[in-house]
C-alpha positions as CSV (number, residue, x, y, z in Angstrom):
1,X,-20.4,6.6,20.2
2,X,-20.1,5.2,16.7
3,X,-17.5,6.4,14.4
4,X,-18.0,7.3,10.8
5,X,-16.7,5.4,8.0
6,X,-14.1,8.0,7.3
7,X,-12.9,8.0,10.9
8,X,-12.5,4.1,10.6
9,X,-10.5,4.6,7.4
10,X,-8.4,7.2,8.8
11,X,-7.6,5.1,12.2
12,X,-6.8,2.0,10.0
13,X,-4.3,4.0,7.8
14,X,-2.7,5.2,11.0
15,X,-2.6,1.7,12.4
16,X,-1.0,0.3,9.1
17,X,1.4,3.4,8.9
18,X,2.7,2.6,12.3
19,X,3.4,-1.3,11.4
20,X,5.1,-0.5,8.3
21,X,7.4,2.1,9.7
22,X,8.7,-0.6,12.0
23,X,9.7,-2.5,8.8
24,X,11.7,0.3,6.8
25,X,15.0,-1.7,6.9
26,X,13.7,-5.0,6.2
27,X,13.6,-6.1,2.4
28,X,10.2,-7.1,1.0
29,X,11.7,-8.9,-1.9
30,X,14.8,-8.7,-3.7
31,X,16.3,-5.4,-3.4
32,X,12.8,-3.6,-2.6
33,X,12.2,-1.6,0.7
34,X,9.4,0.2,2.2
35,X,10.3,3.6,1.6
36,X,7.4,5.7,3.2
37,X,3.5,6.1,3.4
38,X,1.7,8.7,1.5
39,X,-1.5,10.1,2.5
40,X,-4.5,9.1,0.7
41,X,-8.0,10.7,1.2
42,X,-10.2,8.8,3.5
43,X,-12.9,8.7,1.1
44,X,-10.8,6.4,-1.3
45,X,-10.5,3.7,1.5
46,X,-6.9,2.8,0.6
47,X,-3.2,3.1,1.8
48,X,-0.5,4.2,-0.4
49,X,3.0,2.7,0.2
50,X,6.2,3.8,-1.7
51,X,8.6,1.1,-2.2
52,X,12.1,1.1,-3.9
53,X,15.8,0.0,-3.7
54,X,17.4,0.9,-0.3
55,X,19.3,4.1,-1.6
56,X,16.5,4.9,-4.1
57,X,15.6,8.3,-5.4
58,X,12.2,9.0,-6.1
59,X,12.4,8.3,-9.9
60,X,13.3,4.6,-8.8
61,X,10.4,4.1,-6.6
62,X,6.9,2.8,-6.8
63,X,3.8,3.7,-5.1
64,X,1.3,0.8,-4.3
65,X,-2.2,1.7,-3.7
66,X,-3.8,-1.2,-1.7
67,X,-7.4,-1.2,-0.5
68,X,-8.3,-1.2,3.3
69,X,-11.6,-3.1,2.9
70,X,-12.2,-6.6,2.2
71,X,-14.0,-6.9,-1.3
72,X,-17.7,-6.8,-1.0
73,X,-17.4,-6.6,2.9
74,X,-17.4,-4.0,5.6
75,X,-14.3,-5.9,7.1
76,X,-10.9,-4.2,7.1
77,X,-7.4,-5.8,6.3
78,X,-5.2,-5.5,9.1
79,X,-1.6,-4.0,9.1
80,X,-0.1,-7.5,8.8
81,X,-2.4,-8.2,5.8
82,X,-0.8,-5.0,3.9
83,X,2.5,-6.0,4.9
84,X,1.9,-9.5,3.3
85,X,0.3,-8.1,0.2
86,X,3.4,-6.0,-0.2
87,X,5.7,-9.0,0.1
88,X,3.6,-10.8,-2.3
89,X,3.7,-7.8,-4.9
90,X,7.5,-8.0,-4.8
91,X,7.7,-11.5,-5.7
92,X,7.0,-13.3,-8.9
93,X,5.5,-11.6,-12.1
94,X,2.4,-9.5,-12.0
95,X,0.6,-8.0,-15.1
96,X,-1.4,-4.9,-14.5
97,X,-4.0,-3.3,-16.8
98,X,-3.0,0.2,-17.7
99,X,-6.3,1.5,-16.5
100,X,-4.8,0.6,-12.9
101,X,-1.5,2.3,-13.4
102,X,-1.2,6.3,-12.8
103,X,1.5,8.7,-11.8
104,X,1.8,10.2,-8.2
105,X,4.3,12.8,-7.4
106,X,6.5,11.6,-10.4
107,X,6.4,8.0,-9.4
108,X,4.2,5.1,-11.0
109,X,1.4,4.2,-8.8
110,X,-0.1,0.9,-9.1
111,X,-3.6,0.1,-8.0
112,X,-3.0,-3.3,-6.6
113,X,-5.9,-5.9,-6.9
114,X,-5.2,-8.0,-3.7
115,X,-8.0,-10.5,-4.7
116,X,-5.5,-12.0,-7.3
117,X,-2.5,-12.2,-4.8
């Protein structure tokens, strides 16, 4: 029985969440750690990961919204791809357009363009 696109997205979000939870105590870069994964509507086709310092309060955390689908493709990024994107986002300097920055639950939310990583 074929699955719907929303079911595929939800299954991929769950698979990525399972992997990321195994990395809660490993630094991504510098003093940044995965703090959690926030739900995102499957229709968006994204995963939202919260990062921050080890003992961070929400004001010190950042939400990264990462796409689940490879650009212009039906192929999906795997859990290890998402972990790699998070590590890349926490190294070097990145510039974000204000149109790609919002607020979610009082934390800055960055819509990452993974094609530039």
